[in-house]
Structure formats: C-alpha cells, structure tokens
C-alpha positions in Angstrom: 92.3 99.7 93.9 94.0 103.0 94.0 92.3 106.4 94.4 93.7 107.2 90.4 92.2 104.1 89.4 88.8 104.6 90.8 88.8 108.0 89.8 89.6 106.8 85.9 86.7 104.1 86.3 84.4 106.8 87.7 85.3 108.9 84.5 84.9 105.8 81.9 81.2 105.0 83.6 79.8 108.4 83.2 80.8 108.8 79.9 79.6 105.2 78.9 76.4 105.9 81.0 75.5 109.0 78.7 76.3 107.6 75.5 74.2 104.0 76.1 71.4 106.0 77.7 69.9 106.2 73.9 69.9 110.1 74.3 70.8 111.9 71.0 73.3 114.5 71.7 72.2 118.3 71.1 73.8 119.9 68.2 75.1 122.2 70.4 76.8 120.1 72.4 79.9 119.2 71.0 81.6 117.3 73.7 78.5 114.6 74.1 78.4 114.4 70.5 82.6 113.8 70.5 82.2 111.4 73.3 79.3 109.6 71.1 82.2 109.2 67.8 84.8 108.0 70.3 82.8 105.2 71.3 80.8 104.2 68.2 82.9 105.4 65.4 86.8 104.9 66.7 85.9 102.1 69.3 88.0 104.0 71.9 87.6 102.8 75.6 87.4 105.3 78.1 88.7 102.8 81.0 92.0 102.0 79.0 95.3 104.2 79.5 95.7 106.5 76.5 99.3 106.1 74.9 100.5 109.4 73.4 101.1 109.2 69.5 104.0 110.5 67.9 104.8 110.9 64.2 108.5 109.9 63.2 111.0 113.4 62.8 111.5 112.9 58.7 107.3 113.0 58.4 107.4 115.8 61.0 109.6 118.0 59.1 107.5 117.1 55.8 104.6 118.3 57.6 105.8 121.5 59.0 107.5 122.1 55.7 104.0 122.0 54.0 102.6 124.3 56.8 105.3 126.4 56.3 103.6 129.4 55.6 101.2 128.8 58.1 103.5 128.4 61.0 105.4 131.6 59.4 102.0 133.5 59.9 101.4 132.5 63.2 104.7 132.2 65.0 104.7 135.9 66.2 100.9 135.7 66.9 101.2 132.9 68.9 103.9 134.2 70.9 101.8 137.7 71.4 99.1 135.3 72.6 101.2 133.6 75.0 102.4 136.8 76.6 99.0 138.3 76.7 97.5 135.1 78.9 100.3 135.7 81.4 99.8 132.1 82.7 103.0 130.0 83.2 101.0 126.7 83.1 99.9 127.1 79.6 100.5 126.3 76.0 99.5 127.8 72.7 99.3 125.1 70.4 99.2 124.9 66.1 98.2 121.6 64.7 98.1 120.7 61.0 94.6 119.2 59.8 95.4 115.6 60.9 95.9 116.9 64.5 99.4 116.9 64.4 101.3 119.5 66.7 103.7 121.6 64.1 104.4 124.8 66.5 104.0 125.2 70.4 104.7 128.4 72.4 105.1 127.2 76.6 107.3 127.7 79.4 110.1 125.4 79.7 108.3 123.8 82.9 105.0 123.3 81.6 106.1 122.0 78.4 108.5 119.2 80.4 105.2 118.6 82.5 103.1 118.0 79.7 105.5 116.5 77.0 104.9 112.9 78.3 101.3 113.1 77.7 102.0 114.0 74.0 101.4 117.8 74.2 104.8 118.5 72.3 106.0 119.3 68.5 105.2 116.2 66.6 102.4 114.7 68.7 99.0 113.6 67.3 96.2 114.8 68.6 93.4 113.7 66.5 90.5 112.7 68.1 90.5 109.3 66.8 94.1 108.8 68.5 93.4 110.7 72.0 89.6 111.1 71.9 87.9 114.3 73.2 90.4 117.0 73.5 90.4 120.7 72.1 92.5 120.4 68.6 91.2 116.9 67.7 87.3 118.0 68.5 88.0 121.2 66.8 89.0 119.3 63.6 86.1 117.0 63.9 83.3 119.6 64.7 85.0 122.3 62.4 84.3 124.8 64.6 85.4 126.5 68.1 85.2 123.8 70.8 86.1 124.4 74.8 87.1 120.8 76.6 87.1 121.4 80.2 88.9 119.2 82.5 86.5 116.1 82.7 85.0 116.9 79.4 88.3 114.7 78.1 87.5 111.3 77.0 90.7 109.6 78.3 91.3 110.3 82.4 95.0 111.1 81.8 94.0 114.4 80.4 91.1 115.6 82.6 93.7 117.8 84.5 93.9 120.1 81.5 91.4 122.6 79.9 91.7 122.9 76.1 90.3 125.8 73.8 90.5 125.6 70.1 89.6 127.5 67.1 89.9 126.8 63.4 92.6 128.9 61.1 91.3 129.1 57.4 93.5 129.4 54.6 92.4 131.9 51.8 90.4 129.5 50.0 88.3 128.9 52.6 89.5 125.2 53.9 90.8 124.9 57.6 94.7 125.1 57.4 95.4 124.6 60.9 94.1 124.4 64.4 95.0 127.3 67.2 94.8 125.8 70.5 95.1 127.1 74.0 95.9 124.0 77.0 96.1 125.0 80.4 95.3 123.5 84.0 92.7 126.4 84.3 89.2 125.9 83.6 88.3 130.1 83.8 87.5 132.2 81.7 87.1 130.0 78.4 84.9 131.9 76.5 86.9 135.2 77.0 89.4 132.8 75.9 87.7 131.8 72.7 87.3 135.0 71.6 91.1 135.9 72.2 91.7 132.6 70.2 89.3 133.8 67.4 91.0 137.3 67.2 94.5 135.9 66.6 93.3 133.3 64.0 91.8 136.2 62.2 95.2 137.9 62.2 96.8 134.6 61.2 94.4 134.5 58.1 95.0 137.9 56.9 99.0 137.5 57.2 98.1 134.3 55.2 96.3 136.4 52.2 99.3 138.8 52.4 101.9 135.8 52.4 100.3 134.0 49.4 99.0 137.2 47.2 102.0 139.6 47.9 101.4 139.9 43.8 97.7 141.2 44.3 96.0 144.5 45.1 95.0 144.5 49.1 91.5 145.8 49.3 90.3 146.6 52.9 86.4 147.8 53.5 83.9 148.0 56.0 80.5 149.7 56.4 81.9 152.1 59.2 85.1 153.9 58.3 86.5 153.3 61.9 86.7 149.8 61.5 89.1 149.8 58.1 92.6 148.3 59.5 91.1 146.7 62.1 90.3 143.0 62.8 86.9 143.3 61.8 87.8 144.8 58.1 86.6 142.5 55.0 90.0 141.8 53.1 90.3 141.1 49.3 93.1 140.1 47.4 92.3 141.7 43.7 94.4 140.8 40.8 95.6 143.2 38.0 92.5 142.4 36.0 90.0 143.2 38.8 89.5 139.7 39.5 89.0 138.6 43.4 91.8 136.1 44.3 90.9 135.4 48.0 89.0 136.9 50.7 88.8 136.9 54.7 85.7 135.4 56.4 84.7 139.0 57.3 84.6 140.2 53.8 81.9 137.1 52.7 79.9 137.9 55.6 79.8 141.5 54.8 79.0 141.1 51.7 76.3 138.5 52.0 78.2 135.4 50.7 78.5 131.7 52.0 81.9 130.7 50.9 85.0 131.3 48.5 83.4 129.8 45.7 80.9 132.5 45.8 83.4 135.3 45.3 86.5 133.7 43.7 87.0 135.1 40.2 84.3 137.6 40.5 85.6 141.0 39.2 85.5 144.1 41.9 82.7 145.6 39.3 80.5 142.9 40.5 81.0 143.8 44.2 81.0 147.5 44.3 80.1 150.4 42.1 83.7 151.1 41.3 86.8 149.8 39.3 90.3 148.6 40.9 91.6 151.8 39.2 89.3 154.1 40.3 89.4 152.6 43.9 93.7 153.1 43.7 93.1 156.6 42.1 91.3 157.6 45.0 92.7 155.8 47.7 95.9 157.7 47.1 94.2 161.0 46.8 92.8 160.6 50.1 96.3 159.4 51.6 94.8 156.0 52.2 92.0 157.0 54.3 88.8 155.2 53.6 87.1 156.1 50.8 83.2 155.8 50.2 82.0 153.1 47.9 78.4 150.8 47.2 77.6 147.6 46.8 77.1 146.8 43.1 73.3 146.6 42.3 72.3 147.7 46.2 72.1 150.8 48.5 74.8 149.4 50.9 77.5 151.9 51.5 81.2 150.7 52.5 84.3 152.7 53.1 87.3 151.2 51.4 91.2 151.6 50.6 92.9 149.7 47.8 96.7 149.7 47.2 99.5 148.4 45.1 100.8 145.1 45.5 103.3 144.3 48.5 105.6 143.1 45.7 105.4 146.0 43.4 108.6 148.1 44.0 107.4 150.8 41.9 104.1 151.7 44.0 103.4 155.0 44.4 102.9 155.0 48.3 104.1 152.6 50.5 101.5 152.1 53.4 103.0 151.1 56.5 100.1 149.4 58.9 99.0 151.8 61.6 97.7 150.5 64.7 94.0 149.3 64.9 91.4 151.8 63.9 93.7 154.1 61.9 94.8 154.7 58.6 98.5 153.8 57.7 101.0 155.9 57.3 101.4 156.9 53.7 105.2 157.3 52.9 106.0 159.0 49.5 108.1 156.9 47.6 109.8 158.7 44.5 112.5 156.0 45.2 112.0 152.9 47.1 111.4 154.2 50.7 114.2 153.6 53.1 114.7 153.0 57.1 116.8 155.3 58.5 120.7 154.2 59.1 119.9 153.3 62.6 117.4 150.8 61.8 119.7 148.6 59.8 120.2 145.7 61.8 123.3 146.0 63.9 123.5 149.8 63.5 123.3 152.1 66.4 123.3 149.4 69.4 125.8 148.6 72.0 124.3 145.6 73.2 125.9 142.2 73.7 123.6 140.4 75.7 122.2 137.9 73.6 118.6 138.2 75.1 118.9 142.1 74.2 120.0 141.7 71.3 117.2 139.4 70.4 114.7 141.5 72.0 116.1 144.4 70.0 115.7 142.5 66.6 112.4 141.4 67.3 111.4 145.3 68.4 112.9 146.3 65.2 110.7 144.0 62.9 107.4 144.7 64.8 107.9 148.6 65.0 108.1 148.9 61.2 104.7 148.0 61.1 103.6 150.3 64.3 103.1 147.7 66.8 103.0 149.1 70.2 105.7 147.6 72.4 105.6 147.0 76.2 108.8 146.7 78.3 108.9 144.7 81.5 112.1 145.2 83.8 113.4 146.3 87.2 113.4 149.9 88.3 117.2 151.1 86.6 117.3 148.4 84.1 117.5 150.8 81.1 114.2 150.4 79.8 114.5 154.3 78.6 118.1 153.1 76.7 116.6 150.2 75.1 113.4 152.5 74.2 116.1 154.7 72.6 117.5 152.1 70.5 114.3 150.9 69.2 113.4 154.6 68.6 116.5 154.7 66.1 115.7 152.1 64.5 111.9 152.7 63.8 110.7 154.3 60.7 110.1 157.3 63.2 114.0 157.7 63.7 113.6 161.1 62.2 111.0 162.4 64.8 111.4 163.2 68.4 112.0 160.6 71.2 109.5 162.0 73.8 109.8 160.0 77.4 107.2 160.6 79.8 107.9 159.0 83.5 104.3 158.6 84.9 105.4 157.8 88.1 107.4 161.1 88.5 104.8 163.4 87.8 102.1 164.6 90.0 98.6 163.2 89.0 97.6 166.9 88.6 100.0 167.3 86.1 100.3 164.3 83.9 97.1 165.6 82.1 98.2 168.8 81.3 101.9 167.1 80.3 100.3 164.4 77.9 97.5 166.5 76.2 98.9 169.9 76.6 96.4 173.1 77.1 95.6 176.5 75.9 96.2 179.8 77.2 94.5 180.3 80.7 93.3 176.9 80.9 93.7 176.8 84.6 95.4 178.5 87.6 99.1 178.9 86.8 99.0 178.1 83.0 101.4 179.5 80.8 100.3 182.5 79.0 101.0 181.2 75.5 99.8 177.7 76.3 101.9 174.5 75.9 102.2 171.5 73.6 101.8 168.3 75.3 104.2 165.3 75.3 101.9 163.5 72.6 101.8 166.4 70.4 105.7 166.7 71.0 105.8 163.0 69.6 104.0 163.5 66.3 106.4 161.8 63.6 108.2 160.0 66.3 108.1 157.7 69.4 106.4 158.6 72.4 107.9 156.7 75.7 105.3 156.3 78.7 107.5 155.2 81.3 106.2 153.7 84.7 102.5 153.4 82.7 101.0 151.5 85.7 101.2 154.6 87.7 98.8 156.7 85.2 95.6 157.5 86.9 92.0 155.2 85.6 90.8 158.4 84.3 93.8 159.4 82.2 94.4 155.7 80.9 90.7 156.4 79.4 91.8 159.4 77.3 94.9 158.0 76.7 93.2 155.0 75.4 90.6 157.3 73.3 93.9 158.9 71.9 95.4 155.8 70.9 92.1 154.9 68.9 91.2 158.1 67.3 95.1 159.4 66.7 93.5 162.9 67.7 94.5 164.7 70.7 92.3 167.3 72.3 94.5 169.7 74.3 92.9 170.9 78.0 90.9 174.0 77.8 89.8 173.8 73.8 87.7 171.8 71.5 90.0 171.8 68.9 91.7 168.3 67.6 94.6 167.6 66.2 95.4 164.6 64.4 99.0 162.6 65.8 100.9 160.0 64.2 103.7 158.3 66.4 105.6 155.2 67.7 104.0 153.8 71.0 106.6 152.3 73.6 105.6 151.9 77.3 107.4 150.4 80.1 106.5 149.1 83.8 108.4 147.5 86.4 104.9 146.3 87.8 102.8 143.2 86.3 100.4 144.8 84.3 98.1 141.4 84.0 97.7 141.3 88.1 96.9 145.0 88.1 93.9 144.3 85.6 92.8 141.5 87.6 92.8 143.9 90.8 90.9 146.5 89.0 93.9 149.0 89.0 94.6 148.9 85.1 92.3 149.1 82.5 92.0 145.8 80.7 91.7 147.6 77.2 94.2 149.8 77.4 96.7 146.8 78.5 95.8 145.0 75.4 96.3 147.9 73.3 99.7 148.7 74.5 101.0 145.0 74.6 101.2 144.6 70.8 104.1 143.0 71.7 106.1 142.3 75.5 109.5 141.9 76.0 111.3 141.5 79.4 114.7 143.3 80.0 116.9 141.4 81.9 118.3 142.9 85.4 122.1 144.1 85.2 123.0 141.1 87.6 121.7 138.5 84.7 123.2 140.3 81.9 125.9 138.3 80.0 127.5 141.7 79.0 127.8 142.6 82.4 131.8 143.0 82.1 131.4 145.4 79.0 128.6 147.3 80.7 130.7 148.1 83.6 133.6 149.5 81.2 131.3 151.7 79.2 129.7 153.3 82.1 133.2 153.8 83.7 134.4 155.1 80.7 131.6 157.6 80.7 131.6 158.6 84.2 135.3 159.1 84.2 135.9 160.7 80.7 137.7 157.7 79.3 140.2 157.7 82.1 139.1 155.2 84.5 140.6 151.9 85.2 139.7 149.1 87.6 141.9 147.1 89.7 141.4 143.4 89.4 139.6 143.0 92.6 137.4 145.8 92.3 136.3 144.7 89.0 135.5 141.4 90.9 133.6 143.1 93.6 131.6 145.0 90.7 130.8 142.0 88.8 129.7 139.8 92.2 127.4 142.6 93.3 123.9 141.7 93.2 123.0 145.3 92.1 119.3 145.9 93.3 119.2 149.2 91.6 120.6 148.1 88.2 122.3 150.2 85.5 121.2 153.3 87.5 122.9 152.3 90.7 126.1 151.2 88.8 126.5 154.9 87.3 126.3 156.3 90.8 129.0 154.0 92.4 131.4 154.2 89.6 130.5 158.1 89.2 131.5 158.5 93.2 134.6 155.9 92.5 135.9 157.9 89.8 135.8 161.1 91.9 137.4 159.3 94.9 140.8 157.8 92.7 141.1 161.2 91.1 142.6 159.6 88.0 144.4 156.8 89.5 143.0 153.2 89.2 140.0 152.5 91.5 140.6 149.9 93.8 138.1 148.3 96.4 138.8 151.2 98.8 137.4 153.3 96.4 133.8 151.4 96.3 132.9 152.0 100.1 129.2 151.5 99.2 129.8 147.5 98.2 132.2 146.8 101.1 129.8 145.5 103.5 127.0 144.4 101.3 125.1 141.2 102.8 123.6 138.4 100.7 120.1 138.9 100.1 117.9 136.3 102.3 116.7 133.6 100.3 114.0 132.5 102.4 113.8 131.3 106.1 115.7 128.1 106.8 113.8 125.7 108.5 115.5 123.3 111.4 117.9 121.1 110.0 117.1 117.7 110.5 119.9 115.1 111.7 119.6 113.2 108.7 120.2 116.5 106.6 123.3 117.4 108.2 125.7 115.4 106.1 124.0 117.3 103.3 124.5 120.4 104.8 128.3 120.1 105.1 128.5 118.5 101.7 126.5 121.5 100.4 129.0 123.9 101.3 131.3 122.7 99.1 130.5 123.4 95.0 131.0 120.2 92.7 134.0 120.9 90.4 132.0 120.2 87.2 129.6 122.9 87.4 128.9 124.6 83.9 129.6 128.0 85.0 131.4 129.1 88.3 128.6 130.9 90.8 129.3 133.7 92.6 129.4 133.8 96.6 125.9 134.6 96.8 124.4 132.3 94.2 126.7 129.8 96.1 125.0 130.6 99.5 121.5 130.4 97.9 122.3 127.0 96.3 123.4 125.7 99.8 120.3 127.0 101.2 118.4 125.3 98.3 120.0 122.0 98.7 119.4 121.8 102.8 115.8 122.5 101.9 115.3 119.9 99.2 117.1 117.1 101.7 114.6 118.4 104.6 111.7 118.1 102.1 112.8 114.6 100.6 113.0 116.4 97.2 109.8 116.7 97.1 109.9 120.6 95.1 105.9 121.0 95.6 106.7 121.1 99.6 110.1 123.1 99.4 108.0 126.0 97.1 105.4 126.0 99.9 108.2 126.5 102.4 109.4 129.4 100.6 106.2 130.6 99.6 106.7 130.8 95.6 105.7 129.2 92.9 107.0 125.8 91.5 107.6 127.4 88.4 109.8 130.2 89.9 111.3 127.4 92.1 112.3 125.3 89.1 113.7 128.4 87.2 115.9 129.0 90.5 117.0 125.4 90.6 117.9 125.4 86.9 119.8 128.5 87.1 121.8 127.2 90.1 122.4 124.0 88.1 120.4 121.6 90.7 119.3 118.6 89.0 115.9 117.6 90.5 116.6 113.8 90.5 113.5 112.8 92.8 110.5 114.2 91.1 107.4 115.3 93.0 
C-alpha cells in the first residue's frame, strides 16, 4: 500500500471514529457537524476517491446570467482582495447558492494546479458533492467557516485551506459565497475578517446596483463611521418607504431581518422625513447631520442623497475614502469629467497592459479610490500617475509629486505637512505650505512610499482618515481633499511582515494595486524609443537599423530613465546625423545577466545542450540574444534534473511560480510534470 493510500485510510478512519463515537457535535464546531452530515445525510465515504463535478457550459452560462449583478459587484472587490493577500498560491472564489463556482481570481499557475481538483469556474463545491469544504460548508451552515487541510472530508483536498463567508442580497437572503482557497493554513481568523469586509462591500454595491432609483441613506451612531464599511445603509423610495437595508443598518436599529424593516417609512425609524433629511444633507454639503431614533433617545448621524439615476440631482456626491464625507460637486448642469478623463484622451500608451491599467485606474479614481503602483525604478511610475491624474475628477487641481526616498528623514515631515514661521531653526520666515496642502483639490503622488519613516507613516494615516492637516509648530488644522496615488519598487506586503511598514497604512494605500511592466517587457518599446528620441533630439533624430536593433535588444535595467540618458547622449554625439551603433557606447559591451549558477553537465545532458543552442523554427516569437541564452541555460538544467521543475527551482533558489512564468515566457513546454 502506498504512502498516499495509507494517509487516505488514516484520514477516513479518523472521521469515521469521531462521527460514530456517538458524541453529538457541538454547535460551535462546524467541521464536526459537517462530517456528520456527510456520513449520515449524504452517505459519502471518506475512504473513496472524490471525483470533481462540473456543470455543463450551457448551464454554467445560465447560472452566471442569473447572478450577473452579483458577479459584476464582486469582480473588482475580489481582484482587490487577491492583490491584498499577495499569495500566488491562493484563489479568491465566488459561488452561487448551489456551490457552483461562477467567478474566480488566481494566478494562472495555481489555477492550473488546482483545476483538476474541481477548483475552477463551473466546478460544483456543494457539501453533498465534495464533502466538508469552505464553500459548501458555508452554505450548509449559513455562516462564516474555515476548513483547514485535514478538516476536509476527502483526502484529496487536505493540501488546501478554505475560508468562506456568505454574501447577502438586499432582501437578506444568501446570494453567493465568497471564499479564499490556498495552500496556507495561517492567519485564517485574519482572513475571515478580510473576507467579511469584502462581502460587506459587495453587499453595499449590490444595493446601489439594484436600487439606482432609490434614495441612499447612510447613518451611524458615530459620525466618523459614516461612509465606511461600518455604516448602516438604506435604500428609500420617493414615498419614504424603505426598500432595502444592509446588515449594519438592521443591527444598529435593533431589527432582526429585512421583514422587520421592509415597507416601513423613514418616519417609523427616525424623527425626520425624507425631504427634511435631503434638505439638511444638502445644506451641510453632505456631511453627517444629527437625527434621532423614532420613539427613542438614540442619536444617529445621517446623510441622504438623491437617486444615482436622477440626472437632475442638485448635487452629485462622489464617494470619498472611508471616514470622510464625499466631495459635493455643484450640478447646475450634469457634472462632467475633464476632457482628459474621457477614454483614450491624454495618453500615449500603446502597451496593452498599460492601456488596461489606465482604464482600470480611470474607473476607480472617479470614486476617489487610492491607487498603489508597483514597478522597477525608472519604469515610468510618475508618468503613469500623471496620466491617471489627467483622467480624474481632480484634473483641474495640481499634481504634486513627492519622492520619499530623495528627501532626508529630517525634512520629509516639513515637506509633507508644512510649517508656520519660526517653527524650527532654518525655517522660512513666512512659513511654508506642505505638499499635502498644495495638493488640495488635486492629486498627491507619493513615490517610493516604502522609504517613509514609520513615525511619519502614522501621521500620514491620520491625515488620510481625517482629511485634516496640522502644519508643524501650530495647532491649526486645515481640511484637504485630494486624490492619493502611491508608488514603490519594493514589496510592501513583505515589508509589512518584517515590521518595516505599517499594515493599516498599506491597506489604506492599496485601494487597488497596479503592476507596471519594465521597459524590456513592454510591447510598445519601439514606439517609446522613437518618442523619447524625438523629445531628446528636438524631433530631428533618427536611428540606423543596427542602432534600433541594439536598443530593442538591450535589457534596460534602468528602464525609461536609462533610455532617456542613452538617447540624450547619442543625439549629442550624432549632432543631427542618424544615430548609429558607434553613438551608443554604453550599450556596446553589455554582458547578458547571469540567469543562475549552471551545475556541472552530466554526459547524458550534453546532447541536449548542443540541441538547446539552436532555437526551434516554430517559436511563436523571435527571442533576443539574452532570452535565447536564458532559454539554453534552463533547458540544460531541466535535462540535468530530469525535468523536475521543483528541483530546478531549488537549484536556482527561486519559487516554482517564478520558474513557471519564466518557462512560459521563453516558450519552454514542461511535458514531464513533477
């Protein structure tokens, strides 16, 4: 009997022993209760292999159509959650109420590995089909659940850990299940909190989507929690009747279900009417106003707005960052974005990834969602941030860039927050407005945010929460409204784990994270080279074919910044003549980057080595010399390790996911799986 079979039988015996012991599972033990259901109700056998179940394509499309608004509301939040997790071996999954996966976000490598287990769109993960698992057990239990490795009913899934929470529709019924499945068993309680927050965001989006003709009413007993995930949210009809409510609204009002609130009038809940609340909210520029619970002394802070579908609304409230009131935009005519905000305006990007990222940023920035950019040094993060600013509702304001890495620690605080006259030795006589105040009404771009000292991170977090700035040497506060874009070439989640970056600030900055490709990977490299040359040579520069090939093949470790310096020098050397290879001295003797230490080649691998030197003619794309060299080295290593990808990854000291991406990029098919 193999080790895998012995493990499977041992796992099955443990489940059978616990369930047949006669001990009734405790109500707070959802796993034991699930095991009992699997054996006694579904008649499943944990000792038998579990065959994954999938719905037919036509049925899947019908299911997705029925849940189209839920999927649309969840898609962005799921992507954001996946980016926040920073785990390449994890998947964020959405199922319908039968446990059928209707949407999933994961890395291609992880999706390929877990797909055969049934973890892909169309897979059925009900408890009756797949035994104890996060998605199915969440549906059966009707609440959040974590199923760690050996908690699964079938042995095939004991490599995975699943955490799942229900997503409710505006009627109070479960509309979907949101799940994170990964190979990690760590921080599941923390993960359930993140999942719960994401589910609430989806639920609030669903209320907005289904009740566009209703008046949104936001409230909480504490004013700072209005416009946050903790707020109560109601959809109110023109006649003042309550059409829908989120779970926080029911809890704060002391009600148990939607049946207790549906069709009540706003006067039954608060000591006010809809028209009074609308009038007072407008007068207060959509800051929370005081109201009281009907027939009680409970005080609330509330804001009411016109329906989103009402084009004649007196004010358009653009949702702000959590904890702040929205930006009230006078709307004598329907509000418009600046011309640069229209799709395709103001951008010269031709790389498909950058175009897609810019489109994503344009959509989220309209709701004042903070944007965090990742990219190598010199990859053009500030250029991209300016393009986002030009496409935002804040395009009429200033774009203020601060490089946190280039400022001494002693000056960052005064640069950001400003100071009054005489606040410290060397201060200007008239004082100075900080960068944050300069960005009021515009965009604040914090480049290399990872280099900001920890104590200043706390001050920045407070500014983002309160939207108030206190300059050094004074107690006066100044309200500010700006769009925040941050950037870093470092791995912020890794810095958070090391205690070098505040976790709460990271989550505040990472409303959405976008990875900008380096110059060597950009599809519009030729166009970019021509554009930079035109700028550096005053439009009079040209390239010989040999020089252009040298520029296209260079790895550009310094990215666009390096390209600009190289072309500036070349234009000066060419002095109006076409740029040739001789005008690019810094690129003449660049050696290929070292891919990895090459182990001694076994005799049996020497034939493969000679074959690897020649590229096959049917490659989809032509590899440059550096890529061809990398391909040859990897083929040698694969042969030496008998095509065991895990062993090759260990030899190179990289993760398997990194190696799989490199193999895919170099068009090496792994025909012999681990």
